[in-house]
NUVEX-328264 format. One record per residue (C-alpha): x, y, z; residue number from 1. Coordinates in steps of 0.1 Angstrom, whole numbers, plus 5000, padded with zeros to 4 digits. Layout:
NODE / c1 / c2 / c3 / num
NODE / X / Y / Z / NUM
...
// end
This chain:
NODE / c1 / c2 / c3 / num
NODE / 7531 / 5329 / 8992 / 1
NODE / 7568 / 5330 / 8984 / 2
NODE / 7580 / 5362 / 8968 / 3
NODE / 7615 / 5377 / 8964 / 4
NODE / 7620 / 5412 / 8977 / 5
NODE / 7623 / 5424 / 8942 / 6
NODE / 7589 / 5410 / 8932 / 7
NODE / 7572 / 5423 / 8963 / 8
NODE / 7587 / 5457 / 8957 / 9
NODE / 7575 / 5457 / 8921 / 10
NODE / 7540 / 5448 / 8932 / 11
NODE / 7539 / 5476 / 8957 / 12
NODE / 7552 / 5501 / 8932 / 13
NODE / 7525 / 5491 / 8906 / 14
NODE / 7498 / 5492 / 8933 / 15
NODE / 7507 / 5527 / 8945 / 16
NODE / 7513 / 5541 / 8910 / 17
NODE / 7479 / 5528 / 8899 / 18
NODE / 7463 / 5543 / 8930 / 19
NODE / 7478 / 5577 / 8921 / 20
NODE / 7465 / 5574 / 8885 / 21
NODE / 7430 / 5566 / 8899 / 22
NODE / 7431 / 5597 / 8921 / 23
NODE / 7443 / 5619 / 8893 / 24
NODE / 7408 / 5626 / 8879 / 25
NODE / 7396 / 5640 / 8912 / 26
NODE / 7428 / 5655 / 8924 / 27
NODE / 7435 / 5674 / 8891 / 28
NODE / 7405 / 5695 / 8897 / 29
NODE / 7418 / 5708 / 8930 / 30
NODE / 7443 / 5737 / 8936 / 31
NODE / 7480 / 5727 / 8936 / 32
NODE / 7482 / 5728 / 8974 / 33
NODE / 7450 / 5717 / 8992 / 34
NODE / 7446 / 5700 / 9025 / 35
NODE / 7417 / 5679 / 9012 / 36
NODE / 7439 / 5668 / 8983 / 37
NODE / 7467 / 5658 / 9007 / 38
NODE / 7443 / 5640 / 9030 / 39
NODE / 7427 / 5620 / 9001 / 40
NODE / 7460 / 5610 / 8986 / 41
NODE / 7475 / 5600 / 9019 / 42
NODE / 7444 / 5579 / 9028 / 43
NODE / 7444 / 5562 / 8993 / 44
NODE / 7481 / 5555 / 8995 / 45
NODE / 7478 / 5541 / 9030 / 46
NODE / 7449 / 5518 / 9021 / 47
NODE / 7467 / 5506 / 8990 / 48
NODE / 7497 / 5497 / 9012 / 49
NODE / 7474 / 5479 / 9036 / 50
NODE / 7458 / 5460 / 9007 / 51
NODE / 7492 / 5451 / 8994 / 52
NODE / 7503 / 5438 / 9028 / 53
NODE / 7471 / 5418 / 9034 / 54
NODE / 7471 / 5402 / 9000 / 55
NODE / 7507 / 5393 / 9001 / 56
NODE / 7503 / 5377 / 9035 / 57
NODE / 7472 / 5358 / 9028 / 58
NODE / 7474 / 5349 / 8991 / 59
NODE / 7472 / 5312 / 8983 / 60
NODE / 7506 / 5299 / 8974 / 61
NODE / 7496 / 5289 / 8939 / 62
NODE / 7484 / 5324 / 8930 / 63
NODE / 7510 / 5342 / 8909 / 64
NODE / 7526 / 5372 / 8923 / 65
NODE / 7518 / 5394 / 8893 / 66
NODE / 7481 / 5385 / 8896 / 67
NODE / 7479 / 5408 / 8926 / 68
NODE / 7483 / 5442 / 8908 / 69
NODE / 7462 / 5427 / 8879 / 70
NODE / 7434 / 5419 / 8902 / 71
NODE / 7437 / 5453 / 8918 / 72
NODE / 7435 / 5470 / 8885 / 73
NODE / 7407 / 5450 / 8871 / 74
NODE / 7385 / 5455 / 8901 / 75
NODE / 7391 / 5492 / 8901 / 76
NODE / 7384 / 5494 / 8864 / 77
NODE / 7348 / 5483 / 8872 / 78
NODE / 7344 / 5518 / 8886 / 79
NODE / 7344 / 5531 / 8850 / 80
NODE / 7314 / 5509 / 8843 / 81
NODE / 7297 / 5516 / 8876 / 82
NODE / 7299 / 5554 / 8871 / 83
NODE / 7274 / 5551 / 8842 / 84
NODE / 7249 / 5531 / 8861 / 85
NODE / 7221 / 5544 / 8883 / 86
NODE / 7232 / 5545 / 8919 / 87
NODE / 7208 / 5519 / 8931 / 88
NODE / 7222 / 5494 / 8906 / 89
NODE / 7259 / 5498 / 8917 / 90
NODE / 7270 / 5467 / 8937 / 91
NODE / 7298 / 5487 / 8954 / 92
NODE / 7304 / 5459 / 8980 / 93
NODE / 7309 / 5432 / 8953 / 94
NODE / 7347 / 5436 / 8945 / 95
NODE / 7357 / 5436 / 8981 / 96
NODE / 7335 / 5405 / 8989 / 97
NODE / 7350 / 5386 / 8959 / 98
NODE / 7385 / 5394 / 8972 / 99
NODE / 7374 / 5382 / 9007 / 100
NODE / 7361 / 5349 / 8993 / 101
NODE / 7392 / 5343 / 8972 / 102
NODE / 7417 / 5354 / 8998 / 103
NODE / 7408 / 5365 / 9033 / 104
NODE / 7383 / 5389 / 9049 / 105
NODE / 7411 / 5413 / 9059 / 106
NODE / 7421 / 5417 / 9022 / 107
NODE / 7386 / 5425 / 9012 / 108
NODE / 7381 / 5451 / 9040 / 109
NODE / 7414 / 5468 / 9031 / 110
NODE / 7403 / 5469 / 8994 / 111
NODE / 7368 / 5481 / 9003 / 112
NODE / 7379 / 5511 / 9023 / 113
NODE / 7401 / 5523 / 8994 / 114
NODE / 7375 / 5514 / 8969 / 115
NODE / 7347 / 5533 / 8986 / 116
NODE / 7368 / 5564 / 8991 / 117
NODE / 7379 / 5565 / 8954 / 118
NODE / 7345 / 5557 / 8941 / 119
NODE / 7326 / 5583 / 8962 / 120
NODE / 7352 / 5611 / 8958 / 121
NODE / 7368 / 5605 / 8925 / 122
NODE / 7334 / 5600 / 8907 / 123
NODE / 7315 / 5623 / 8931 / 124
NODE / 7287 / 5597 / 8936 / 125
NODE / 7264 / 5598 / 8966 / 126
NODE / 7264 / 5617 / 8999 / 127
NODE / 7283 / 5608 / 9030 / 128
NODE / 7254 / 5589 / 9045 / 129
NODE / 7252 / 5565 / 9015 / 130
NODE / 7290 / 5564 / 9017 / 131
NODE / 7287 / 5553 / 9054 / 132
NODE / 7261 / 5526 / 9045 / 133
NODE / 7284 / 5513 / 9018 / 134
NODE / 7314 / 5512 / 9041 / 135
NODE / 7296 / 5493 / 9070 / 136
NODE / 7277 / 5469 / 9046 / 137
NODE / 7309 / 5461 / 9028 / 138
NODE / 7329 / 5454 / 9060 / 139
NODE / 7301 / 5431 / 9073 / 140
NODE / 7300 / 5414 / 9039 / 141
NODE / 7337 / 5407 / 9039 / 142
NODE / 7336 / 5393 / 9075 / 143
NODE / 7307 / 5369 / 9068 / 144
NODE / 7325 / 5354 / 9038 / 145
NODE / 7347 / 5335 / 9064 / 146
NODE / 7316 / 5315 / 9074 / 147
NODE / 7305 / 5304 / 9039 / 148
NODE / 7317 / 5269 / 9044 / 149
NODE / 7285 / 5251 / 9033 / 150
NODE / 7251 / 5259 / 9018 / 151
NODE / 7234 / 5264 / 9051 / 152
NODE / 7260 / 5289 / 9063 / 153
NODE / 7260 / 5306 / 9029 / 154
NODE / 7222 / 5313 / 9032 / 155
NODE / 7226 / 5325 / 9068 / 156
NODE / 7255 / 5348 / 9057 / 157
NODE / 7235 / 5364 / 9029 / 158
NODE / 7205 / 5369 / 9052 / 159
NODE / 7228 / 5387 / 9076 / 160
NODE / 7243 / 5408 / 9048 / 161
NODE / 7209 / 5418 / 9035 / 162
NODE / 7195 / 5425 / 9070 / 163
NODE / 7225 / 5448 / 9077 / 164
NODE / 7219 / 5467 / 9045 / 165
NODE / 7181 / 5470 / 9051 / 166
NODE / 7186 / 5483 / 9087 / 167
NODE / 7212 / 5509 / 9077 / 168
NODE / 7190 / 5521 / 9048 / 169
NODE / 7160 / 5525 / 9071 / 170
NODE / 7180 / 5545 / 9095 / 171
NODE / 7195 / 5566 / 9067 / 172
NODE / 7162 / 5574 / 9051 / 173
NODE / 7145 / 5582 / 9085 / 174
NODE / 7174 / 5604 / 9095 / 175
NODE / 7173 / 5623 / 9062 / 176
NODE / 7135 / 5625 / 9056 / 177
NODE / 7118 / 5618 / 9089 / 178
NODE / 7101 / 5588 / 9073 / 179
NODE / 7110 / 5556 / 9054 / 180
NODE / 7103 / 5550 / 9018 / 181
NODE / 7103 / 5513 / 9015 / 182
NODE / 7100 / 5514 / 8977 / 183
NODE / 7135 / 5531 / 8976 / 184
NODE / 7149 / 5503 / 8999 / 185
NODE / 7135 / 5477 / 8975 / 186
NODE / 7149 / 5496 / 8946 / 187
NODE / 7183 / 5498 / 8961 / 188
NODE / 7180 / 5461 / 8969 / 189
NODE / 7189 / 5454 / 8933 / 190
NODE / 7225 / 5461 / 8939 / 191
NODE / 7224 / 5438 / 8970 / 192
NODE / 7208 / 5410 / 8950 / 193
NODE / 7235 / 5414 / 8923 / 194
NODE / 7262 / 5412 / 8949 / 195
NODE / 7246 / 5381 / 8965 / 196
NODE / 7243 / 5363 / 8932 / 197
NODE / 7278 / 5371 / 8921 / 198
NODE / 7293 / 5361 / 8955 / 199
NODE / 7273 / 5328 / 8955 / 200
NODE / 7287 / 5320 / 8920 / 201
NODE / 7322 / 5329 / 8933 / 202
NODE / 7319 / 5306 / 8963 / 203
NODE / 7307 / 5277 / 8941 / 204
NODE / 7336 / 5284 / 8916 / 205
NODE / 7362 / 5285 / 8944 / 206
NODE / 7349 / 5252 / 8958 / 207
NODE / 7349 / 5235 / 8924 / 208
NODE / 7385 / 5247 / 8918 / 209
NODE / 7396 / 5234 / 8952 / 210
NODE / 7379 / 5201 / 8946 / 211
NODE / 7395 / 5197 / 8912 / 212
NODE / 7430 / 5207 / 8925 / 213
NODE / 7430 / 5185 / 8956 / 214
NODE / 7435 / 5151 / 8939 / 215
NODE / 7464 / 5165 / 8920 / 216
NODE / 7480 / 5179 / 8952 / 217
NODE / 7475 / 5146 / 8970 / 218
NODE / 7490 / 5127 / 8941 / 219
NODE / 7519 / 5152 / 8939 / 220
NODE / 7530 / 5145 / 8975 / 221
NODE / 7517 / 5110 / 8983 / 222
NODE / 7543 / 5091 / 8962 / 223
NODE / 7571 / 5108 / 8982 / 224
NODE / 7559 / 5096 / 9016 / 225
NODE / 7553 / 5059 / 9008 / 226
NODE / 7573 / 5035 / 9029 / 227
NODE / 7590 / 5021 / 8998 / 228
NODE / 7602 / 5055 / 8986 / 229
NODE / 7641 / 5055 / 8991 / 230
NODE / 7645 / 5083 / 9017 / 231
NODE / 7616 / 5071 / 9038 / 232
NODE / 7627 / 5035 / 9035 / 233
NODE / 7663 / 5044 / 9045 / 234
NODE / 7651 / 5064 / 9075 / 235
NODE / 7630 / 5035 / 9087 / 236
NODE / 7659 / 5010 / 9083 / 237
NODE / 7685 / 5033 / 9099 / 238
NODE / 7665 / 5047 / 9128 / 239
NODE / 7631 / 5035 / 9140 / 240
NODE / 7631 / 5061 / 9167 / 241
NODE / 7633 / 5090 / 9143 / 242
NODE / 7609 / 5073 / 9119 / 243
NODE / 7582 / 5069 / 9145 / 244
NODE / 7588 / 5105 / 9157 / 245
NODE / 7582 / 5117 / 9121 / 246
NODE / 7550 / 5097 / 9119 / 247
NODE / 7536 / 5113 / 9151 / 248
NODE / 7546 / 5148 / 9139 / 249
NODE / 7531 / 5140 / 9105 / 250
NODE / 7497 / 5129 / 9119 / 251
NODE / 7496 / 5160 / 9142 / 252
NODE / 7506 / 5183 / 9114 / 253
NODE / 7481 / 5170 / 9089 / 254
NODE / 7452 / 5173 / 9114 / 255
NODE / 7462 / 5208 / 9123 / 256
NODE / 7465 / 5219 / 9086 / 257
NODE / 7431 / 5204 / 9078 / 258
NODE / 7415 / 5223 / 9107 / 259
NODE / 7425 / 5256 / 9091 / 260
NODE / 7419 / 5245 / 9055 / 261
NODE / 7456 / 5245 / 9047 / 262
NODE / 7472 / 5218 / 9026 / 263
NODE / 7471 / 5188 / 9049 / 264
NODE / 7490 / 5165 / 9025 / 265
NODE / 7518 / 5190 / 9021 / 266
NODE / 7520 / 5193 / 9059 / 267
NODE / 7521 / 5156 / 9063 / 268
NODE / 7548 / 5152 / 9036 / 269
NODE / 7569 / 5181 / 9051 / 270
NODE / 7567 / 5165 / 9085 / 271
NODE / 7578 / 5131 / 9071 / 272
NODE / 7609 / 5148 / 9057 / 273
NODE / 7617 / 5174 / 9084 / 274
NODE / 7642 / 5150 / 9102 / 275
NODE / 7652 / 5130 / 9072 / 276
NODE / 7688 / 5139 / 9075 / 277
NODE / 7692 / 5131 / 9112 / 278
NODE / 7701 / 5095 / 9107 / 279
NODE / 7730 / 5105 / 9084 / 280
NODE / 7745 / 5138 / 9097 / 281
NODE / 7748 / 5162 / 9126 / 282
NODE / 7739 / 5190 / 9103 / 283
NODE / 7706 / 5173 / 9096 / 284
NODE / 7688 / 5202 / 9080 / 285
NODE / 7714 / 5206 / 9052 / 286
NODE / 7717 / 5168 / 9049 / 287
NODE / 7679 / 5166 / 9046 / 288
NODE / 7679 / 5192 / 9018 / 289
NODE / 7706 / 5172 / 8999 / 290
NODE / 7687 / 5139 / 9003 / 291
NODE / 7654 / 5156 / 8991 / 292
NODE / 7671 / 5171 / 8961 / 293
NODE / 7688 / 5139 / 8951 / 294
NODE / 7654 / 5122 / 8951 / 295
NODE / 7636 / 5150 / 8932 / 296
NODE / 7613 / 5158 / 8961 / 297
NODE / 7590 / 5188 / 8954 / 298
NODE / 7603 / 5222 / 8964 / 299
NODE / 7574 / 5228 / 8988 / 300
NODE / 7586 / 5198 / 9009 / 301
NODE / 7622 / 5209 / 9007 / 302
NODE / 7612 / 5244 / 9019 / 303
NODE / 7596 / 5228 / 9050 / 304
NODE / 7628 / 5209 / 9057 / 305
NODE / 7647 / 5242 / 9057 / 306
NODE / 7621 / 5261 / 9077 / 307
NODE / 7609 / 5236 / 9103 / 308
NODE / 7632 / 5247 / 9131 / 309
NODE / 7636 / 5284 / 9122 / 310
NODE / 7674 / 5283 / 9123 / 311
NODE / 7681 / 5284 / 9086 / 312
NODE / 7650 / 5304 / 9077 / 313
NODE / 7617 / 5311 / 9095 / 314
NODE / 7586 / 5295 / 9081 / 315
NODE / 7572 / 5311 / 9050 / 316
NODE / 7540 / 5291 / 9048 / 317
NODE / 7513 / 5279 / 9071 / 318
NODE / 7523 / 5243 / 9065 / 319
NODE / 7559 / 5249 / 9075 / 320
NODE / 7547 / 5268 / 9107 / 321
NODE / 7525 / 5239 / 9116 / 322
NODE / 7553 / 5214 / 9112 / 323
NODE / 7576 / 5236 / 9134 / 324
NODE / 7550 / 5237 / 9161 / 325
NODE / 7541 / 5200 / 9160 / 326
NODE / 7577 / 5190 / 9159 / 327
NODE / 7586 / 5211 / 9189 / 328
NODE / 7556 / 5199 / 9209 / 329
NODE / 7563 / 5162 / 9202 / 330
NODE / 7601 / 5167 / 9208 / 331
NODE / 7594 / 5184 / 9241 / 332
NODE / 7570 / 5156 / 9251 / 333
NODE / 7596 / 5129 / 9242 / 334
NODE / 7624 / 5148 / 9261 / 335
NODE / 7603 / 5151 / 9293 / 336
NODE / 7595 / 5114 / 9291 / 337
NODE / 7632 / 5106 / 9286 / 338
NODE / 7644 / 5125 / 9317 / 339
NODE / 7615 / 5111 / 9338 / 340
NODE / 7599 / 5145 / 9344 / 341
NODE / 7561 / 5147 / 9343 / 342
NODE / 7545 / 5176 / 9324 / 343
NODE / 7509 / 5178 / 9312 / 344
NODE / 7505 / 5178 / 9275 / 345
NODE / 7483 / 5209 / 9276 / 346
NODE / 7511 / 5227 / 9295 / 347
NODE / 7536 / 5217 / 9268 / 348
NODE / 7513 / 5229 / 9241 / 349
NODE / 7507 / 5263 / 9259 / 350
NODE / 7544 / 5268 / 9266 / 351
NODE / 7557 / 5258 / 9231 / 352
NODE / 7531 / 5277 / 9211 / 353
NODE / 7534 / 5309 / 9232 / 354
NODE / 7572 / 5308 / 9230 / 355
NODE / 7571 / 5303 / 9192 / 356
NODE / 7546 / 5331 / 9188 / 357
NODE / 7565 / 5356 / 9210 / 358
NODE / 7598 / 5348 / 9193 / 359
NODE / 7585 / 5359 / 9159 / 360
NODE / 7591 / 5326 / 9142 / 361
NODE / 7555 / 5326 / 9129 / 362
NODE / 7555 / 5362 / 9116 / 363
NODE / 7560 / 5354 / 9079 / 364
NODE / 7540 / 5322 / 9078 / 365
NODE / 7507 / 5338 / 9069 / 366
NODE / 7489 / 5324 / 9100 / 367
NODE / 7464 / 5347 / 9116 / 368
NODE / 7453 / 5346 / 9153 / 369
NODE / 7421 / 5327 / 9145 / 370
NODE / 7441 / 5300 / 9127 / 371
NODE / 7467 / 5299 / 9155 / 372
NODE / 7439 / 5293 / 9181 / 373
NODE / 7424 / 5266 / 9159 / 374
NODE / 7457 / 5248 / 9155 / 375
NODE / 7462 / 5249 / 9193 / 376
NODE / 7427 / 5235 / 9198 / 377
NODE / 7435 / 5207 / 9174 / 378
NODE / 7467 / 5198 / 9191 / 379
NODE / 7450 / 5197 / 9225 / 380
NODE / 7422 / 5175 / 9212 / 381
NODE / 7446 / 5150 / 9197 / 382
NODE / 7472 / 5150 / 9225 / 383
NODE / 7450 / 5157 / 9255 / 384
NODE / 7416 / 5144 / 9243 / 385
NODE / 7399 / 5177 / 9247 / 386
NODE / 7395 / 5211 / 9230 / 387
NODE / 7403 / 5245 / 9243 / 388
// end
């Protein structure tokens, strides 16, 4: 997600100030100087910072910057409602899992740690054993959201989530009382069931939103990559070599983007335009930007032109990072063929991707290690005919 430094700074300030306000009810009851107070404030501030970093890094590009502190505030406001409910009805894992579904598991976990600490200490609810159960269950819940890709996996994920909760509750009750009261476990299952139902609704909603958005996205970019669109037509007429190079990079980029659920059409469009200025100028990036602007090409494609080689600006999106990797791999492959030097495709992929990762060019793209590995696997399947 693109943000100016000013916007990011404002989001961070709002997040930290709101955290301080939330801590106020608990902290105000303590002496002016107290190690427990300092420890709590430090932890809350640290987790707010982690939450901010995670959500900035992994937010969808179409999510407004100012929705981040709003989301943060609204979810924390649920504590005011929860504090009036019986403990066994409080779905304490729900906010974190919703964040994990909408954004990424790491965002949900960062929020959950901060949420549990503030809920347990600020509102003085539950003992440390219940607190521990809530922490572990929430972390597991956030992690399993990554696997909710279809109905079968959703059911398996929720079974895993409930089983984790039940096992932890059995261990907690046995440790505290020497026996297990299964009625209490069933009673506390109410919160788990509420969490499961709300998460299920959120997963369905997210999928519906994505389904509805996708045709619009495709239509938004597809008109700009047709063969009869002026820049593409001129590129084909002026340099078939560059044109066929862009087609290969585009196919590779689209497949890699689809494999990590990024915007495959944007990746394809960005790849089609990444070398658009090469047939007209030595300063091909700047020339490409000018050509794109003259033809009212969407800003997201223009950004990929500027970011695809990392010289003007390093990639700020997953799609730009994918185009950078695909372009470098295809260019290396073409160069090796040109000088008559044999080099296995897998070796090219390994070398290029490791070099780009180590150089820091992917640091601001939002790609995580799992996605990086999936992209590498897709490249190897297409270029080498095998996965890795």
